[in-house]
C-alpha positions in Angstrom: -88.5 -42.5 9.2 -87.2 -41.2 5.2 -85.3 -39.3 3.9 -86.2 -35.8 1.5 -84.0 -35.8 -0.9 -83.2 -32.4 -0.9 -81.4 -32.4 -4.5 -83.3 -34.2 -7.5 -81.5 -37.4 -8.7 -79.4 -37.0 -12.2 -78.5 -41.1 -13.6 -76.7 -42.7 -14.0 -75.0 -41.1 -17.2 -75.6 -38.2 -16.8 -73.0 -39.1 -14.0 -70.2 -40.5 -15.8 -70.2 -38.5 -18.4 -69.3 -35.6 -16.3 -66.4 -37.9 -14.7 -65.7 -38.0 -18.7 -65.5 -34.4 -19.1 -63.7 -33.9 -15.7 -61.2 -36.7 -16.5 -60.8 -34.5 -20.1 -60.3 -30.7 -19.2 -58.0 -32.1 -16.2 -55.6 -33.9 -18.9 -56.0 -29.9 -20.6 -55.3 -28.4 -17.3 -51.6 -31.1 -17.5 -50.7 -30.6 -20.9 -51.5 -26.4 -20.9 -49.2 -26.7 -17.5 -46.4 -28.9 -18.7 -46.8 -25.6 -21.9 -46.8 -23.1 -20.0 -43.9 -24.6 -17.4 -41.0 -25.0 -20.1 -42.5 -21.7 -22.2 -41.2 -19.9 -18.6 -38.7 -21.9 -18.2 -36.5 -21.4 -21.9 -38.1 -17.7 -21.5 -35.4 -17.5 -17.6 -33.3 -18.5 -19.6 -33.3 -16.4 -22.0 -33.6 -13.2 -20.2 -30.1 -15.0 -17.9 -29.0 -14.3 -21.5 -29.8 -11.3 -21.8 -28.2 -10.4 -18.6 -24.5 -11.4 -20.0 -25.1 -9.4 -23.4 -25.8 -6.7 -21.2 -22.6 -7.3 -19.0 -20.1 -7.9 -22.1 -22.0 -4.5 -24.1 -21.1 -2.8 -21.0 -17.3 -4.3 -19.9 -16.1 -3.2 -23.5 -18.1 0.5 -23.4 -16.2 1.0 -20.3 -13.0 -0.4 -22.1 -13.8 2.3 -25.1 -14.7 4.4 -22.7 -10.7 4.0 -21.4 -9.1 4.2 -25.2 -11.2 7.3 -26.5 -12.7 5.9 -28.6 -16.0 7.8 -28.6 -18.0 6.4 -31.5 -17.0 3.5 -30.0 -18.6 4.4 -26.4 -21.5 5.9 -28.0 -22.9 2.7 -29.5 -21.9 0.1 -27.3 -24.5 2.5 -25.4 -26.7 2.3 -27.4 -26.7 -0.8 -28.2 -27.3 -1.9 -23.9 -29.9 0.5 -24.0 -31.4 -2.6 -26.8 -29.7 -5.2 -24.4 -31.8 -4.3 -22.1 -34.5 -3.4 -23.2 -35.4 -6.6 -24.4 -34.3 -8.2 -20.9 -37.5 -6.2 -20.0 -39.2 -7.9 -22.8 -37.9 -11.3 -21.1 -39.1 -10.7 -18.2 -42.2 -9.5 -18.7 -42.7 -12.2 -20.8 -41.7 -14.3 -17.7 -44.7 -13.4 -15.4 -46.4 -13.8 -18.0 -46.1 -17.9 -18.1 -46.1 -17.6 -14.6 -49.6 -16.4 -14.8 -50.0 -19.3 -17.7 -48.7 -21.7 -15.0 -50.6 -20.0 -12.2 -53.4 -20.5 -14.4 -53.7 -24.3 -15.1 -52.9 -25.3 -11.8 -56.5 -24.1 -10.8 -58.1 -25.5 -13.7 -56.8 -28.6 -12.8 -57.5 -28.4 -9.4 -60.8 -27.3 -10.3 -61.4 -30.4 -12.3 -60.1 -32.7 -9.1 -62.5 -31.3 -7.6 -65.4 -31.3 -9.9 -64.4 -35.2 -10.7 -64.1 -35.7 -7.0 -67.7 -34.4 -6.6 -69.1 -36.9 -9.1 -67.4 -39.4 -7.5 -69.6 -38.7 -4.7 -72.8 -37.6 -6.3 -72.4 -41.6 -8.0 -72.2 -43.2 -4.3 -75.1 -41.5 -3.0 -77.1 -42.7 -6.6 -76.1 -46.2 -5.8 -77.1 -45.9 -2.0 -79.3 -44.7 -2.4 -80.6 -47.4 -5.1 -79.7 -49.9 -2.2 
């Protein structure tokens, strides 16, 4: 009793070409993952610097308020608002980089899974040939 071919058999050359494409996709996803991770970490560091800047400005503002320097207090309040807005912007960028990391991880997993499927298909073709 023979087996019925449910899926048409592809040539070994075509499977190898698809495997090469999957390997290239995997390398590209790894590079994107590395870049996105690096950018995320740099942006997180920038957020921390901005937090320190906000804290420093706030301390100066409180000192100006104590010493009744109204013009200096108003200037520092404006600087603090600007620094807080910049910090919020950087926090949103961290979120963007996190999404890029997630996408790169998914692309890498897809390439790995595709490569595994192609390896299994290649094994099937060789078994059918026996």
